[in-house]
TORVEX-843122 format. One line per field, with one value per atom (N, C-alpha, C): residue in one letter; residue number from 1; atom name; x, y, z. Coordinates in Angstrom, 2 decimals. Example, Ala and Ser with C-alpha at 12.3 -4.5 7.8 and 13.67 -1.06 7.14 Angstrom:
res a	a	a	s	s	s .
n 1	1	1	2	2	2 .
atom N	CA	C	N	CA	C .
X 13.19	12.30	13.20	12.85	13.67	12.90 .
Y -5.69	-4.50	-3.30	-2.25	-1.06	0.03 .
Z 7.80	7.80	7.80	7.08	7.14	7.87 .
//
This chain:
res v	v	v	e	e	e	r	r	r	e	e	e	f	f	f	e	e	e	k	k	k	g	g	g	m	m	m	s	s	s	f	f	f	g	g	g	c	c	c	h	h	h	v	v	v	e	e	e	t	t	t	s	s	s	f	f	f	i	i	i	y	y	y	d	d	d	i	i	i	p	p	p	e	e	e	g	g	g	v	v	v	y	y	y	s	s	s	e	e	e	f	f	f	t	t	t	c	c	c	i	i	i	i	i	i	g	g	g	l	l	l	q	q	q	a	a	a	e	e	e	y	y	y	a	a	a	k	k	k	t	t	t	g	g	g	n	n	n	t	t	t	k	k	k	v	v	v	e	e	e	f	f	f	l	l	l	n	n	n	d	d	d	g	g	g	e	e	e	i	i	i	v	v	v	f	f	f	a	a	a	k	k	k	e	e	e	i	i	i	d	d	d	t	t	t	n	n	n	t	t	t	p	p	p	s	s	s	r	r	r	n	n	n	l	l	l	t	t	t	i	i	i	i	i	i	n	n	n	p	p	p	g	g	g	g	g	g	l	l	l	f	f	f	e	e	e	i	i	i	k	k	k	c	c	c	s	s	s	s	s	s	p	p	p	d	d	d	c	c	c	a	a	a	r	r	r	a	a	a	s	s	s	t	t	t	v	v	v	i	i	i	t	t	t	m	m	m	g	g	g	n	n	n	p	p	p	e	e	e	l	l	l	k	k	k	h	h	h	h	h	h	v	v	v	s	s	s	p	p	p	p	p	p	a	a	a	q	q	q	r	r	r .
n 1	1	1	2	2	2	3	3	3	4	4	4	5	5	5	6	6	6	7	7	7	8	8	8	9	9	9	10	10	10	11	11	11	12	12	12	13	13	13	14	14	14	15	15	15	16	16	16	17	17	17	18	18	18	19	19	19	20	20	20	21	21	21	22	22	22	23	23	23	24	24	24	25	25	25	26	26	26	27	27	27	28	28	28	29	29	29	30	30	30	31	31	31	32	32	32	33	33	33	34	34	34	35	35	35	36	36	36	37	37	37	38	38	38	39	39	39	40	40	40	41	41	41	42	42	42	43	43	43	44	44	44	45	45	45	46	46	46	47	47	47	48	48	48	49	49	49	50	50	50	51	51	51	52	52	52	53	53	53	54	54	54	55	55	55	56	56	56	57	57	57	58	58	58	59	59	59	60	60	60	61	61	61	62	62	62	63	63	63	64	64	64	65	65	65	66	66	66	67	67	67	68	68	68	69	69	69	70	70	70	71	71	71	72	72	72	73	73	73	74	74	74	75	75	75	76	76	76	77	77	77	78	78	78	79	79	79	80	80	80	81	81	81	82	82	82	83	83	83	84	84	84	85	85	85	86	86	86	87	87	87	88	88	88	89	89	89	90	90	90	91	91	91	92	92	92	93	93	93	94	94	94	95	95	95	96	96	96	97	97	97	98	98	98	99	99	99	100	100	100	101	101	101	102	102	102	103	103	103	104	104	104	105	105	105	106	106	106	107	107	107	108	108	108	109	109	109	110	110	110	111	111	111	112	112	112	113	113	113	114	114	114 .
atom N	CA	C	N	CA	C	N	CA	C	N	CA	C	N	CA	C	N	CA	C	N	CA	C	N	CA	C	N	CA	C	N	CA	C	N	CA	C	N	CA	C	N	CA	C	N	CA	C	N	CA	C	N	CA	C	N	CA	C	N	CA	C	N	CA	C	N	CA	C	N	CA	C	N	CA	C	N	CA	C	N	CA	C	N	CA	C	N	CA	C	N	CA	C	N	CA	C	N	CA	C	N	CA	C	N	CA	C	N	CA	C	N	CA	C	N	CA	C	N	CA	C	N	CA	C	N	CA	C	N	CA	C	N	CA	C	N	CA	C	N	CA	C	N	CA	C	N	CA	C	N	CA	C	N	CA	C	N	CA	C	N	CA	C	N	CA	C	N	CA	C	N	CA	C	N	CA	C	N	CA	C	N	CA	C	N	CA	C	N	CA	C	N	CA	C	N	CA	C	N	CA	C	N	CA	C	N	CA	C	N	CA	C	N	CA	C	N	CA	C	N	CA	C	N	CA	C	N	CA	C	N	CA	C	N	CA	C	N	CA	C	N	CA	C	N	CA	C	N	CA	C	N	CA	C	N	CA	C	N	CA	C	N	CA	C	N	CA	C	N	CA	C	N	CA	C	N	CA	C	N	CA	C	N	CA	C	N	CA	C	N	CA	C	N	CA	C	N	CA	C	N	CA	C	N	CA	C	N	CA	C	N	CA	C	N	CA	C	N	CA	C	N	CA	C	N	CA	C	N	CA	C	N	CA	C	N	CA	C	N	CA	C	N	CA	C	N	CA	C	N	CA	C	N	CA	C	N	CA	C	N	CA	C	N	CA	C	N	CA	C	N	CA	C	N	CA	C	N	CA	C	N	CA	C	N	CA	C	N	CA	C	N	CA	C	N	CA	C .
X -3.37	-3.75	-3.21	-2.85	-2.08	-3.04	-2.53	-3.64	-2.90	-3.52	-2.92	-3.32	-2.72	-3.36	-3.25	-4.40	-3.66	-2.61	-2.40	-1.60	-1.44	0.10	0.85	2.46	2.52	3.82	4.35	5.45	6.08	7.43	7.50	9.27	9.30	10.71	11.41	11.25	10.97	11.11	12.03	13.45	14.68	14.92	15.28	15.49	14.40	14.50	13.02	13.09	11.49	11.92	10.97	10.94	9.52	9.39	8.08	8.46	7.14	7.83	7.01	6.55	5.20	4.87	3.95	3.99	3.17	2.19	0.89	-0.29	-0.75	-1.26	-2.09	-3.50	-3.50	-4.47	-6.10	-6.54	-8.24	-8.15	-7.30	-7.83	-8.51	-7.94	-8.32	-9.51	-9.78	-11.03	-10.75	-10.01	-9.43	-8.30	-7.90	-6.36	-6.61	-6.97	-7.15	-6.28	-6.80	-5.28	-6.27	-5.21	-5.01	-3.70	-3.30	-2.19	-1.54	-0.96	0.22	1.31	1.42	2.48	2.75	3.55	3.61	3.97	2.81	2.71	3.76	4.93	6.13	6.76	6.54	7.38	6.89	5.48	4.18	4.50	5.48	5.66	6.96	7.55	8.33	8.82	7.91	8.17	7.30	7.83	6.74	7.26	6.50	6.93	5.81	5.87	4.72	4.68	3.53	3.36	2.88	3.39	2.51	2.26	1.20	0.65	0.43	1.06	0.54	0.67	-0.46	-0.91	-0.42	0.28	0.94	1.29	2.29	3.15	2.05	0.90	-0.30	-0.41	0.18	-0.24	-1.94	-2.45	-3.62	-4.35	-3.02	-3.01	-1.68	-2.01	-0.86	-0.87	-0.30	-0.52	1.03	0.65	1.62	1.36	2.28	1.78	2.47	2.13	2.61	2.29	2.81	2.66	1.16	0.53	-1.20	-2.04	-1.55	-2.22	-2.48	-3.96	-4.60	-4.52	-4.29	-4.19	-5.40	-5.26	-6.87	-6.94	-8.23	-8.39	-8.16	-7.40	-7.48	-7.95	-8.00	-9.30	-8.10	-7.87	-7.38	-8.47	-9.19	-9.51	-9.14	-9.35	-8.68	-7.49	-6.57	-4.94	-5.08	-3.53	-3.01	-1.78	-0.99	-0.22	1.73	2.07	3.02	2.24	2.47	1.49	2.89	2.57	4.33	3.74	4.64	4.17	5.35	5.01	6.69	6.48	7.47	7.24	8.92	8.65	10.21	10.03	11.26	10.68	11.77	11.07	12.10	12.70	12.93	14.09	14.50	15.60	16.02	16.77	17.54	18.67	17.71	16.37	15.72	15.58	15.83	15.48	14.40	13.62	12.70	10.92	11.57	9.56	9.60	8.73	8.14	6.65	6.17	5.02	4.54	3.28	2.37	1.43	1.63	0.26	-0.43	-1.53	-2.21	-3.93	-3.64	-4.46	-4.78	-3.43	-3.63	-3.93	-4.64	-5.45	-5.96	-5.69	-6.30	-7.26	-8.34	-9.48	-9.98	-10.38	-10.33	-12.01	-12.07	-13.02	-14.13	-15.46	-16.50	-16.82	-16.74	-17.43	-18.67	-19.75	-21.09	-21.28	-22.94	-22.57	-23.21	-22.60	-22.99	-24.42	-24.49	-25.98	-26.07	-27.66	-28.07	-28.27 .
Y 16.72	16.38	15.41	15.31	14.37	13.71	12.35	11.03	10.45	9.53	8.57	7.44	6.37	5.05	3.98	3.14	1.76	1.19	0.88	0.05	0.32	0.44	0.37	0.21	1.16	0.41	1.73	2.06	3.09	2.85	3.07	3.20	3.99	4.25	5.42	5.00	5.65	5.57	6.28	5.95	6.45	6.38	5.59	5.76	4.45	2.93	2.10	1.21	0.63	0.24	-1.09	-2.26	-3.12	-4.15	-4.39	-5.53	-6.61	-7.80	-8.85	-10.08	-10.17	-11.01	-12.20	-13.66	-14.89	-15.00	-14.59	-14.93	-15.97	-16.90	-18.15	-18.07	-18.39	-17.88	-18.06	-17.55	-17.83	-17.85	-17.64	-17.53	-16.36	-14.69	-13.59	-13.04	-12.10	-11.56	-10.31	-9.67	-8.38	-7.41	-6.74	-6.35	-4.97	-4.05	-2.79	-2.25	-0.65	0.50	1.76	2.66	3.81	4.37	4.84	4.91	6.84	6.99	9.08	8.77	10.25	10.79	10.54	10.39	10.79	11.62	12.37	13.96	14.67	14.52	15.18	15.33	14.30	14.56	15.09	15.28	15.63	17.31	18.15	19.23	19.17	17.63	17.94	16.78	15.76	14.41	14.40	13.60	12.34	11.21	10.23	8.97	8.93	7.29	6.68	5.55	4.89	3.67	3.00	1.47	0.76	-0.49	-1.37	-2.67	-3.40	-4.61	-5.56	-6.90	-7.61	-9.11	-9.87	-11.09	-11.63	-11.29	-10.12	-9.26	-8.18	-8.34	-7.13	-6.21	-4.84	-4.00	-3.84	-3.64	-3.72	-2.10	-1.47	-0.11	0.98	1.84	2.54	4.38	4.82	6.36	7.19	8.21	9.75	9.89	10.34	10.64	11.98	13.33	14.24	15.30	16.49	17.09	17.64	17.36	17.90	17.15	15.45	13.83	13.76	14.07	13.52	11.99	11.67	10.20	9.78	8.14	7.82	6.18	6.03	4.69	3.77	2.45	1.24	0.03	-0.37	-1.58	-2.28	-3.10	-5.09	-6.09	-6.03	-7.60	-8.61	-9.48	-10.81	-10.85	-10.05	-10.58	-11.93	-12.51	-13.67	-13.98	-14.54	-15.19	-14.58	-14.06	-12.66	-11.55	-10.75	-9.94	-8.48	-7.31	-6.76	-5.13	-4.35	-3.50	-2.42	-1.42	-1.02	1.12	1.32	2.92	3.35	4.45	4.89	6.21	6.90	8.17	9.04	10.01	10.71	11.53	12.12	12.77	11.38	10.60	9.35	9.28	11.26	11.16	11.77	12.11	12.70	11.30	11.51	10.76	10.91	12.06	12.59	12.42	11.09	10.68	9.46	9.33	8.71	7.91	6.94	6.80	5.60	5.41	5.38	4.63	2.97	2.45	2.53	3.56	3.21	1.93	1.27	0.09	-1.32	-1.43	-2.43	-3.52	-4.33	-5.41	-6.40	-7.60	-8.90	-9.14	-9.35	-9.64	-11.43	-12.49	-13.66	-13.58	-14.58	-15.09	-15.24	-15.36	-15.33	-16.72	-17.87	-19.42	-19.48	-19.31	-19.99	-20.47	-20.17	-21.29	-22.99	-23.91	-25.17	-25.60	-26.44	-26.99	-28.16	-27.69	-28.90	-30.22 .
Z 5.85	7.06	8.34	9.57	10.14	10.54	10.62	10.86	12.08	12.57	13.52	13.25	13.45	13.10	14.15	14.14	15.36	14.87	13.45	13.10	12.04	11.37	10.14	9.77	8.74	8.23	7.18	7.93	6.90	6.51	5.30	4.40	3.22	3.78	2.38	0.92	0.54	-0.92	-1.91	-1.64	-1.85	-3.15	-3.96	-5.81	-5.93	-5.09	-5.36	-4.17	-3.61	-2.44	-3.01	-2.63	-2.90	-1.81	-1.29	-0.48	-1.04	-0.99	-1.77	-0.59	-0.73	-0.16	-0.69	-0.06	-1.15	0.13	-0.75	-0.02	-0.63	-0.13	-0.29	-1.21	-2.16	-3.10	-2.85	-2.85	-2.58	-1.39	0.07	1.41	1.23	0.68	1.34	0.14	0.80	-0.36	-0.74	0.32	-0.20	0.84	0.23	1.38	1.15	2.47	2.16	3.36	3.05	3.70	3.38	4.28	3.86	3.65	2.40	1.94	1.41	2.27	1.57	2.30	1.71	2.58	4.04	4.74	5.81	6.70	7.43	7.22	7.44	8.43	8.53	7.73	6.20	4.88	3.79	4.17	3.53	2.27	3.10	2.78	1.24	1.00	0.44	-0.55	-0.44	-0.65	-1.93	-3.29	-4.13	-4.59	-4.59	-4.93	-5.83	-6.49	-7.36	-6.65	-6.49	-5.57	-6.64	-6.38	-6.95	-6.13	-6.58	-5.87	-7.44	-6.66	-8.02	-7.36	-8.21	-7.29	-8.62	-8.23	-9.29	-10.76	-10.49	-11.43	-12.46	-12.13	-12.65	-11.92	-12.37	-11.76	-11.46	-10.22	-9.66	-8.78	-8.82	-8.41	-9.05	-8.91	-9.73	-9.29	-8.39	-8.69	-7.67	-8.34	-8.07	-6.82	-5.81	-4.73	-4.49	-4.20	-3.90	-3.01	-2.86	-1.19	-1.81	-2.91	-2.89	-2.67	-2.81	-2.55	-1.35	-1.18	0.20	0.47	1.77	2.02	1.70	0.70	0.44	0.87	0.96	1.05	0.00	-0.18	-0.85	-0.18	-1.77	-1.53	-2.63	-2.68	-3.45	-3.57	-4.71	-4.21	-5.09	-4.10	-4.22	-4.25	-2.83	-3.18	-2.62	-4.09	-3.42	-4.47	-4.44	-5.09	-4.46	-5.37	-5.03	-4.84	-3.94	-3.46	-3.60	-4.43	-3.99	-4.12	-3.35	-2.78	-3.27	-3.97	-4.78	-4.43	-4.26	-4.79	-4.97	-6.07	-6.32	-6.67	-6.18	-6.40	-7.45	-8.31	-9.18	-8.63	-7.58	-7.13	-5.88	-6.50	-6.06	-4.74	-5.22	-4.50	-2.58	-2.95	-1.76	-0.49	0.44	1.59	2.12	1.89	3.09	2.41	1.12	0.95	1.04	2.41	3.21	3.18	2.59	2.55	3.23	3.79	5.07	4.71	5.31	5.29	6.53	6.77	8.18	8.24	8.99	9.07	8.13	7.99	6.41	7.20	6.40	6.58	5.48	5.46	4.82	5.32	4.79	4.59	4.42	5.56	4.61	4.44	3.16	2.39	3.59	3.53	4.15	4.09	4.42	4.60	4.35	3.57	3.28	4.62	5.16	6.54	5.34	6.67	6.38	6.63	5.05	4.70	5.68	5.79	7.15	6.42 .
//
């Protein structure tokens, strides 16, 4: 199913692609996005996607032509936050992952005491 997002990021998964962000500890309550294969490549691509939080795998999924896009929530992202994808068909340059509407949500501060 083709979807359009207000914001997002797409990247190719040739042999292995990795993005690492240094997120301040204790600032964000969650990272959310919608993840799946980019629509124009969904007929041919497949890949393994992992999200790591300080080296610990917090999400891992094989995504192929039969995998619908899905909502993803990572609780308490902080430290080194890595998004990694790899393609078992490493010669295939047509495997493209899309993250629609990615967002880091701040912790909500409790109301001030009077």
